[in-house]
FIKOL-210265 format. One record per atom (N, C-alpha, C): y, x, z; residue in three letters. Coordinates in pm, whole numbers, plus 50000, padded with zeros to 5 digits. Atoms other than C-alpha are relative to their C-alpha. Layout:
<atoms>
YXZALA...
</atoms>
This chain:
<atoms>
498795008450000MET500005000050000MET501265008750000MET498854991249994LEU502385028350088LEU500275006549865LEU499844993950132ILE501755044549751ILE500634990049903ILE499475010250090LYS502495011649574LYS501474997550026LYS498605002049964ILE505735006349764ILE500845011949958ILE499274988050040ALA506775042549703ALA500225000249849ALA499865000650146ALA506125037749332ALA501104990349960ALA498955009850029VAL508335006849333VAL501375005950026VAL498724993849966LEU511135026049506LEU500395010549898LEU499714989950103LEU510845054649256LEU500414993449870LEU499615007550120LEU511045029048975LEU501444995550011LEU498625004249980PHE514285015249124PHE500955011749977PHE499124988550009ILE515805050049153ILE500125004849857ILE499994995350138SER514805060648801SER500734990249910SER499395010050087TYR515905027748645TYR501504999050026TYR498595001549966ASN519205025448832ASN500835011749953ASN499264988150040ALA520155060748735ALA500524998949857ALA499615001350140HIS520475049248373HIS500594986249971HIS499495013650018SER522005014748429SER501514999650016SER498585002549982ALA525525000948417ALA500174990250116ALA499785008049881PHE526924985648734PHE501464996150011PHE498685003549953MET529934966748856MET500035002850151MET499844997049858GLN531174979549190GLN501194992250053GLN498985008349939PHE533134954749401PHE500355006050136PHE499584993649876ASN534934975649664ASN500954990850075ASN499145008949922PHE536524956049947PHE500495006850128PHE499454995549873THR538714962850250THR500434987850080THR499585011049915GLY539724941350544GLY500105004450145GLY499954996949857PHE539864939050923PHE499184989750077PHE500875008449918VAL537614924551195VAL500814988650060VAL499295011749949SER538654889151289SER499214992550107SER500795006849898SER535764877051508SER498725007750028SER501274994049960VAL532704889151698VAL499224989650081VAL500845009549929GLU529824867051814GLU498675006650032GLU501254994049955ASN526914880352019ASN499164989350070ASN500885010149941ASN524144854852081ASN498855006250078ASN501054992949928ALA521624880552203ALA500385014850002ALA499534986349983ASN522764914152342ASN501275002349917ASN498704997350061SER525764931452185SER499905011349898SER499934990250108GLU525504948851850GLU501445003949974GLU498574997750025PHE529294945451817PHE500804997250128PHE499175001549882ASP531854949952095ASP501324993449962ASP498825007750039GLU534584923652069GLU501295006950041GLU498764994249948ALA537154941852284ALA500505011649916ALA499594988050073SER537144973552078SER500094998149849SER500095001450145LEU536514959551728LEU501024990549939LEU499065009650057LEU538964930751684LEU501235007249943LEU498874993750067GLY541624941451435GLY499685013249933GLY500374987350062GLN539734972751327GLN499784998349849GLN500185000750145THR539664980350953THR498545002049962THR501344998550056ILE536464977550751ILE500145002949851ILE500064998350145SER535504987550399SER498544999249957SER501365001050048GLY532454982950183GLY499954997249852GLY500145002650143SER531074974249843SER498734992049972SER501185006150060PHE528644952849646PHE499845006149862PHE500294994550131ASN526994968949344ASN499084990549925ASN500735009550083LEU525804945249071LEU499445007049878LEU500674993950114ASP523264957748818ASP500164991049878ASP499705008250118LEU524524944948482LEU498844999449901LEU501114999850094SER521274953248303SER498944989550031SER500995009949960LYS519314926648493LYS500594985949991LYS499575013850012GLU519504889248440GLU500284994050137GLU499685007649879VAL521224868548707VAL499704985449971VAL500405013850024ARG519624834448730ARG500954990450072ARG499125009849937GLY521774804048801GLY500294988849903GLY499635011050088ARG523374773348653ARG501394995150034ARG498685005749983LEU526664755548612LEU499904987550087LEU500005011649913GLU527384730848893GLU501024989549953GLU498975008850055THR530644716048763THR500775008149897THR499214992850098GLY533354725948516GLY500675012450055GLY499274988449945TRP534734751648757TRP499155008750092TRP500824993249898TYR531784764348961TYR498665004149941TYR501284995050049TRP528774785548879TRP499355008350110TRP500664992349896TRP526184800049112TRP498775006949941TRP501214993250042GLY523314824149078GLY499255005350120GLY500804995149889GLN520474831649318GLN498705005749948GLN501234993550042LYS517624855849270LYS498934997550106LYS501065002749904GLU514564841649441GLU498785008649974GLU501094991050035THR512024863049256THR500505009749895THR499604989950097GLY512164893149030GLY500715011650066GLY499344988349947LEU513834926549071LEU501414996650049LEU498675003049946PRO517054926549280PRO501115004949908PRO498844996050080VAL520484929149118VAL501115005950086VAL498924995749911LEU522584938049425LEU499535010750098LEU500074991649881THR522954966349672THR501374999250065THR498725001649933SER525694966249934SER500075008950123SER499794992249879GLN527184984350231GLN501334996450063GLN498785002649925LEU529814980650498LEU500215011350099LEU499654989249908SER531605007750697SER500954994850106SER499205004149886LEU533035001251042LEU500095011850095LEU499864987949920GLY534435031951216GLY499025010649954GLY500984989650033SER531655057951229SER498664994149956SER501275006550036ASN528915032451149ASN500054994649857ASN500165005450134THR527725023750799THR498714992249992THR501175008650017TYR525354995050727TYR499674999349852TYR500414999650140ASN523404999250402ASN498914989549975ASN500995009750044LEU521524971050231LEU499555004249861LEU500444993850125ALA519544988649961ALA498634994949959ALA501245006550045ASN516804963749873ASN498825002350094ASN501094998649905GLN514824970350190GLN499314986550020GLN500765012049972GLY512074945050240GLY499934990149886GLY499995009650110ILE512384929849894ILE498614997949940ILE501335001250059TYR508744935849802TYR499024994650104TYR500995006149914ASN506104913349958ASN498625003449946ASN501294995450050ALA502734930549922ALA498964988850001ALA500985010949991PHE500774899550030PHE500124990649881PHE499775008950113GLU502384878049761GLU500085007649867GLU499834991550117ASP502744907549519ASP501194995249917ASP498825005250066ASP506244895349438ASP501235005250072ASP498734995249945TYR509924902549506TYR500814988250053TYR499205010349938PHE512124882349739PHE501325006050050PHE498784993049960PRO515584898649739PRO501014991450077PRO499095009149928GLU517424867749876GLU501475003749977GLU498624996650036GLU520654875449691GLU500724987749947GLU499215011550042PHE523494852149602PHE501335004749945PHE498674997050056ILE526514854949372ILE500584987149942ILE499315011750052GLU529104829349268GLU501275004449927GLU498704998350064MET532104827249037MET500654986449987MET499275012750002TYR534764800149062TYR501055000449890TYR499035001050108ASN536984788148779ASN500854987550019ASN499075011249992GLY540124765548799GLY499864990849880GLY498785001549920PRO542074744748750PRO499864991350124PRO500135009749892ASP540634720649008ASP499455005950130ASP500604994149882TYR539254745349260TYR500924998550121TYR499275001649874ASP540444735749611ASP501344993049981ASP498785007650021GLY543134713249464GLY501175007949946GLY498904991750049GLY545214742049330GLY500035000749849GLY499884999050146PRO546454748548975PRO499105010749942PRO500884989050042ILE544364780248955ILE499025002350113ILE500964998549892GLY541184786649143GLY498965010749977GLY500974989550025ASP539554819049039ASP499515006250132ASP500554993749881GLY537244834949292GLY498565004249979GLY501394995650005GLU533904851549358GLU499475001150142GLU500634997449871SER531424855149641SER498685007149977SER501234992250008PHE528454877949709PHE499264999250133PHE500824999649880GLY525584877049956GLY498805009149979GLY501104990650011ASP522984903950022ASP499204999850130ASP500915001049885PHE520014906750258PHE499075012050000PHE500974989049987ALA517784934550391ALA499144997350123ALA500945001849890ARG514704933550614ARG499225013050021ARG500704987649967ILE513244964150789ILE499034996950113ILE501015002949898SER509994961050983SER499305012850044SER500734988649944GLU508164985551210GLU498894994650090GLU501155004849925THR504684979651349THR499405011250084THR500664990849908THR503224997451654THR498874992650069THR501095006449926SER500334990651887SER500514989050091SER499425010149911ALA502704970252103ALA500404987249927ALA499605011750078GLY503754946951820GLY500865003949882GLY499184997850118GLU506104943351525GLU501474997050030GLU498565001849989THR509884947951526THR500584997749861THR499395003250129ILE511864931751242ILE501515000050017ILE498554998950000LEU515494941251182LEU500534994849867LEU499445005650123THR517544920950930THR501525001349999THR498564999450022TYR521034924550785TYR500374989649894TYR499435009350097ASN522984896850610ASN501475003349981ASN498604996750030LEU526234907550441LEU500504990849891LEU499465008950101SER528444883150252SER501535000650003SER498545001250012ILE532034880150126ILE500324988849903ILE499495009050102TYR534054853949941TYR501515001349996TYR498554999050014PHE537604853849806PHE500434991549882PHE499475008050109PHE539784831649586PHE501505001749994PHE498574998350025ASP543304830549446ASP500514987549930ASP499415011950058LEU545354799049382LEU501305002949926LEU498764996050067ILE548264818749231ILE499725007549871ILE500254991150114ASN546864845048997ASN498674996749933ASN501195002750079ASP544384837848719ASP499405013649961ASP500434986250022PHE542554871148748PHE498625001149933PHE501274999850070LEU539244861048583LEU500124992449868LEU499995006450131VAL538574850848222VAL498664993049980VAL501205008050026PHE536104823148137PHE500004995749853PHE500105004050140SER534894817347782SER499484985749991SER500495013650021GLU533964783647633GLU498504999350023GLU501455000049981GLU530324793947651GLU499624998150146GLU500275001649859THR530594793948030THR499744985450036THR500185014149971GLU530704756048015GLU498614995049963GLU501345003950037LEU527184755447874LEU499065001650120LEU500974999549892PHE524334748348113PHE499205013149995PHE500764987549986ASP522654780348237ASP500655011949929ASP499294988650059LYS525264802348067LYS500925005950105LYS499234994249891GLN526594825848332GLN501315005949951GLN498744993750037PRO530194838248331PRO499865015249998PRO500014985650016ASP531104874548273ASP500345006850132ASP499794993249873PHE530644893448600PHE500425014549983PHE499654986050024SER531564926548435SER501515002049983SER498564999150018GLN535324919648440GLN500655008650111GLN499254992449899PRO537434946448614PRO501214992050048PRO498815006749947PHE540164932948841PHE500395006350134PHE499534995949868SER542214940449150SER500594987850069SER499565011849926TRP542604912149402TRP500535004350136TRP499384996649872ILE544924914649705ILE500534987350065ILE499405010949924ASP545794889449974ASP501395004650043ASP498634995749975LEU549584892649982LEU500604994250127LEU499435006649882ASP550174869450278ASP498884993150077ASP501095005749920PHE547634862150553PHE500384986950067PHE499565012049929THR549724833050685THR499794987349919THR500285012050079ASN548834809450397ASN498695001849925ASN501285000050070ASP545814800550182ASP500155001349849ASP499854997950144ASN547274808849840ASN499025010449948ASN501084990450022GLN544994839049847GLN499255001050132GLN500775000049875LYS542174840350096LYS498645006349976LYS501324994050008GLY539044860450160GLY499465003250138GLY500624996849872SER536584865850441SER498575004649976SER501374995550011GLY533134879450512GLY499335000750135GLY500764998749876THR530394883150770THR498895010449982THR501194991649993LEU527754908450868LEU499214995350121LEU500855004649890ARG524924893851076ARG498845009550016ARG501084990849968VAL522454917051248VAL499064993150099VAL501005005949911ARG519244903551401ARG498805009350014ARG501214992349974GLU516364921951563GLU499064991550085GLU501005008149930SER513224903451668SER498765008450025SER501234992849966PHE510084916151840PHE498884990050020PHE501185008449990TYR506664900351801TYR498895008050068TYR501024992349928PRO504304913952071PRO498604997549943PRO501375001350050ALA500704920451973ALA499234989450079ALA500655009949915THR499704897452260THR500464985849970THR499495013150036GLY501674868752104GLY501374997550058GLY498675003149952GLY505084853552154GLY501095005149907GLY498844996350082PHE508554861652029PHE501165003750091PHE498844995749924GLU511574880452163GLU501145003149905GLU498814997050081ARG515104881352017ARG500795010850071ARG499304988849938ASN516594915252094ASN501495000149964ASN498614999750047ILE519794912951884ILE500254988049910ILE499525010250093ASP521644884151719ASP501525000250008ASP498564997949995SER525224894451647SER500604998249861SER499315002450127THR527704884251378THR501425005450008THR498664994450014LEU530804903451275LEU500724992449890LEU499205006850100GLY533474882951097GLY501225008349965GLY498854992150041PHE536224899150893PHE500814992749894PHE499075005250099THR539254889450688THR500165010349889THR499854990850112LEU539474904550340LEU501475002249968LEU498654996550045ALA542634922750235ALA500035002949852ALA500014996650141SER541554934449890SER498575000949949SER501254997750071VAL538714935249638VAL500355006449867VAL499734992550122ASN538684960149353ASN498695001249921ASN501224999950081ALA536114955749071ALA500135010249889ALA499994989650102VAL535324985948852VAL498595001649945VAL501304997650062ARG532534994148610ARG499625014650020ARG500484986449975VAL530445024648699VAL498645001649933VAL501264997250067SER527415041548545SER498824999850096SER501055000649900SER525455042348871SER500624995850131SER499445004949875PRO525835027349218PRO500305011250097PRO499604989549909SER527755054149404SER500304994050136SER499585004849870THR528655051949769THR501384994249989THR498715007050010TRP531665029749839TRP501145009950007TRP498804991550005VAL535075044749770VAL501044994450094VAL498955004349909VAL537645043150048VAL501335000849927VAL498775000750078MET540855031749880MET501195001550093MET498914996949909ILE543745048050065ILE501184990749979ILE498855008550026ILE546375027249893ILE499814986050058ILE500255013249945PHE544684994950002PHE500045000250152PHE499944999149855PHE544295006850360PHE501455000850046PHE498594999349965GLY547985015750365GLY500654986449995GLY499475013550014LEU548854981250237LEU499484991050111LEU500595008249896LEU546464965650488LEU500695002350134LEU499354996949871LEU548054983550785LEU501414994350004LEU498635005550004ILE551544973150673ILE499954985050021ILE500085014549989LYS550484936850637LYS499554995650139LYS500425003449866GLN548724937050974GLN501175000450098GLN498844999049913LYS551924948451143LYS500954988349978LYS499135011350030MET553894921450962MET499424987150055MET500665012249955PHE551324895051053PHE500084998450150PHE499925000549855ARG551414904051420ARG501444997850046ARG
</atoms>
């Protein structure tokens, strides 16, 4: 089994090295902390702290989905090879979601649990323009010992929209059923004013650790959710999924806006 999984990982590395990707780099600041079981995140020290991260979308793989209405399209990969990798940096800690746990050996299938959306105006949220996108990624890491099995999961998601600037382009073909919009569009999105909803973005990182003793039962060691407000999202096309790029100009803008907001 280990050899099979290693072969799959080597296939990902070899294939990704020659693929085209969109990298969605984002910045923001921590706006909420919720600890339901123990404390993965410390509320007192983290509120207001800056975060950065990225979602990498593999453009060479098909994203499955369908048109919901004239302005909304979603795509979810329930089986097949994953299309997303993601990461989030908070101080000295970096959380990487790199397709861990996507292969189910028992089912001999892939379950990446990924989600992407693209929104198109003019009716989105009642505004004249309603462009926006959202991404969700998931990772599962398990470790089995004689005492039992420990399962650690990460859920990272962001969403953002703009009721002022039409920063995405939708073709007439997008209106066709099962015709996805163009996710390869470069853009730079910035929330210019946190006091209104003309531009708005947020995200969450949920960390859960569960232990299943060999003798039976269930224990929840960690269940913590970090909420953050987005300040910017920058979409660029890259030849391979590099580590996220810290955008100094956006952090400078973020710090200025935080001072103004306070």
